[in-house]
N, C-alpha and C positions, 0 to 999 in steps of 0.2 A: 504493500500500500504506500502511496505517496503521502508523506506527512506534511501537511500544510500549516497546522496550528499547534503542533506538538513537536517534541524532539525526543529521540530515543538513543541513549548511550549506554555502553557496557564497559566496565573496567574493574578488574580484580574481583570478579564474581558479583558485582553490584550493578544492577540495572537502574538507570535513572530515567524517569518519565517526566519531562518538563513541559508544562503547559506554556505555549509560546505565542501569545497575543499580547505582548507587553504594553502596546499602545492602548489597549482596552482593559488593562489590569487582568488579562487572561480570562475575560468573561466567557461564559459557557455557551457553546453553540452545538447544533446537531453534528456538525463536522468534528468538533472536539470530542464529543461523546463517542462517536464512531472510532476515532483514532485512539482514544483512551482505552477502550476495550480491546482494540486490535493489539496495542503495545503490551498490555497486561497478558494477553494470550501468548504473544511471542516470548515474553519473559518466563511465563509459566512453563512453556514447552522446552525452553533452553536449559539443558542439563548443566551448563556452566554458571547459570545465574543462581545465586544463593539468597539474595535479599533485593527488594525493590524499593527505591526511593521515589516519591512523588513530590514535585515542587513546582514553583512558578518562575517564569523568566521576568526579570525586572523588579518592579516595586510591589507586585501583587502575587498572591497565591492563586485565588480565583474569586473575582468579585461578584459571582452569581451569574444568572442568565443575562445574555447580551440584550441590550435594549431593543435592538432590531427584532430579536426573537419574541420579546414581549409584545411589541407592536404587531408582529405577524399573527399572534394568537387572536388579537382583536380583529384584524382584517379578515381572518378565516372563520371567525365566529366560534372559536374553540381551540383547544390545545393541539399543537402540532410539534412533535419532538424533533422533526427535521433530520431523522435518521433513516437509513435504508431498512427495508423489511428484514434483512438478515444481518445480524451483528455478530462479532466474535463472541465466544461463550467460554471464557476462562472460568474455571471453578464450577461449572455446571455439572450435574450428574452425581454430585457427592451426597447431597441431601435435598429433597424437594423444596424445603424451606429456603434454601440458598439460591434457587434458580430464579433470580429476579435482579433488576438493576441495582448495582452496588452491593447488594447482599451476596452476589456471586463471589465477592472477595473473601467471604468466610470459607468458601470451598476451595480456595487456592492453597497450594502446598507451601508457598513461600511467604515470609513475613513482608508486610508493606509498611513502610515508614513515611509519614507525611512530614515534610520539612516546610512548615508554614512561614514563609518569608515575608508575607504582607497580608492585606485584607483577604478575608475568606467569608463570603456571604452566601446565603441560600444554598445552592447546590455545591458551592465551594466548601461550606462548612460541613455539608453532608459527606463530601469526598474525604475530608479530613477525619471525620468521625468513624468512617468505615475502615480507615487504616488501623493496623494493629498497634502502632505506636505513633505518638504525635510530639514532635519537637517544634518550638516556635520562637520567632524573634520577639523581643520585648516591644510593647507598644503597638502591635498590629491590631486592627479592628476586626471583630467578628460579629456576626448576626445571623439569626435564622431567617430573617427578612420576609418570610412568606406572608405574615399577617398584614403588612402594609401594602400588599399587592392583591388582597382578596384571594389568597391561595391557601391550600391546606399545608400542613407540615409535609415536606417533600421526602420521597424515597424512603419511607419507613423511619424517619428521624424521630417520630413520636414513640416508636418502640425502642430505638437505640439509645437516645440521649438519657432517658431515665435510668437505663442500665449502666451508663458510664458515670453519671454524677449524682444519681438518686432522683426520686420523683419530685421532691419539693423544689430543688434547684432547677431541674429540667423544666418543670411547669412554668416557672417564672420566665425563663428564656424563650420557651415556645409560645407562650400566650402573649408576651409583650412584644416580641420581635425587636427588642431594643439592641442597640450597639453596645458591646462590651469589649474590653481589651484582652489581649493574651495574658497580661498580668493577672487579671481576675480569673481567666480561664484556668490558669495554673493553680490558683488558690481553690478553685472549685473541683480540682482533680481531673480536669479534662485533658491536661497536657502532662507528658512525662518529663519534659525539660523546658525551661525558659531561658533564653540566651540573648546576649547582645547580637544585633544583626550580623556583624562581621564574624561571629563565632558559630552561627547556626550551621552552615554547610560543613565546615571542618569537623564540628562535633558529630553531625549526622553521619558523615562518611567514616569517621573513626569508630563510632558505635556499630555501624553496619559491617565494617571489616572485622571487628571483634566477634560480632554475632556469627558471621560467615565462617570465621576461622576456628572458633572455640566450641561451637555447638554443631552437632551432626545434622546434615540435611534431613535425615529420617526423623530425628527427634523434633526438629522445627516443624516439619510437616504434620506429624501426628499430634504434637502438643497443640498446635494451632487448631486442628480439627476437633480435638477434645474440648478446647475452651468454648468454641461456638456451638458445638453440638450439645454440650452440657448445660448451656443456657436454657435449653428447651425441656429438660427432663429431670428425673429424680436422681438422688445421690447414689442409690444402689446400682442403677444402670451405669452410671459413670464409673463406679468402682469395678464392676464386672468387666466393662470394656477395657479399663486400664490394666486389669489383670491379664486379659487376653493379649493386649499389645505388649505387655512385659514379656510374656512367653515368646511371642513372635520376634521381638526386636533383639532379644539376647542371643538369637541364633544368627544374626546378621553380621556381615563383615565389619561394618562400622562400629559395632559393639566391641568386637575383638580388638580393633584398632584403638578404640578409646581406652580400653584397659591397658594395652601395651604402652600407649603414649603417657598415660598417668603413671605407670610404674617406672617408665624410663625418663620421666620428667622432660618431655619434649612436646612440641606442638603436634596435634593429630593431623593425619593426612586422610581426609574424608574421601570416600568413593561416592557414596550417595546412590540411591536408586535412580534408574533412568525414568524418564517421563512415562514411557510405555509400561514399565514394571509397576510404577506408582498407580497408573490407571487400572492395571489388571488387579492389583490388591484392592483398590476401591470398589471395582465392579464385583469382585468376589465377596467382599463384606456386604454389599447391598443384596446380592443374590442370597447369601446365607441368612440375612435378616428377613428377607421376604419369605424364604422357605420355612423359617421358624414360625413366622406369623401365620402362614397358611396351615401349618401343622397344628398350631395351638387353637385355630378357629375350627 
């Protein structure tokens, strides 16, 4: 795909997705949505990629829907996403609950870090919230934005934000659509780190490199899927699945490498499962769960 409003770079096992409309504070368009999903799909499939960083070019992260898109909804008499009928589907097929816009990131096998370098409004805030980790520059403006445009909370933010910062705090931000700064967001627990603007990207890449180098790809994949799957179910199911994963993962090459590296006091050399193998494991788990459900009924 020709990238017109985004940029995709890979270095040292870290993929960077940069929203690239700096003259518009990286405001969101149908084209950007299409490219965003395509890049994430490429990163998910690439066995060399361990961590994904999402950020914005220039002064903004993503200032929300482009004004031309907002005017277009009025002209057309309703919502038009501006995307093609077929979009890339990274993370789809892991759990039915994840097969939706932005929620698909819960099904991806690699951690996504949002490096919030400037304003994040509306869908820009949604994008940041669906990342697994959020680092931000001090003083950047954030807002849910939807209330002032006669819109609902977008893309499941009404489900996600209360789980990130608690119902009471999320209600206030969702109902008021007020502007708040990253400094307050950090106090609310929405951010993992708050940094001076010049320190944001060096910190983000240093963290990403440590994550990629010290944690096995298999552990990152399974832990991420445990986290988002367990949001939906009881603790007993979480424990039983963790026990099954423990039995499986202690037979893998990266477990043997981890123990050897620990004993020898050296950095581990991860092999990691291939994309195809990962999909086979995921499919096998889904089929097993389906068969168990059919048998019990």
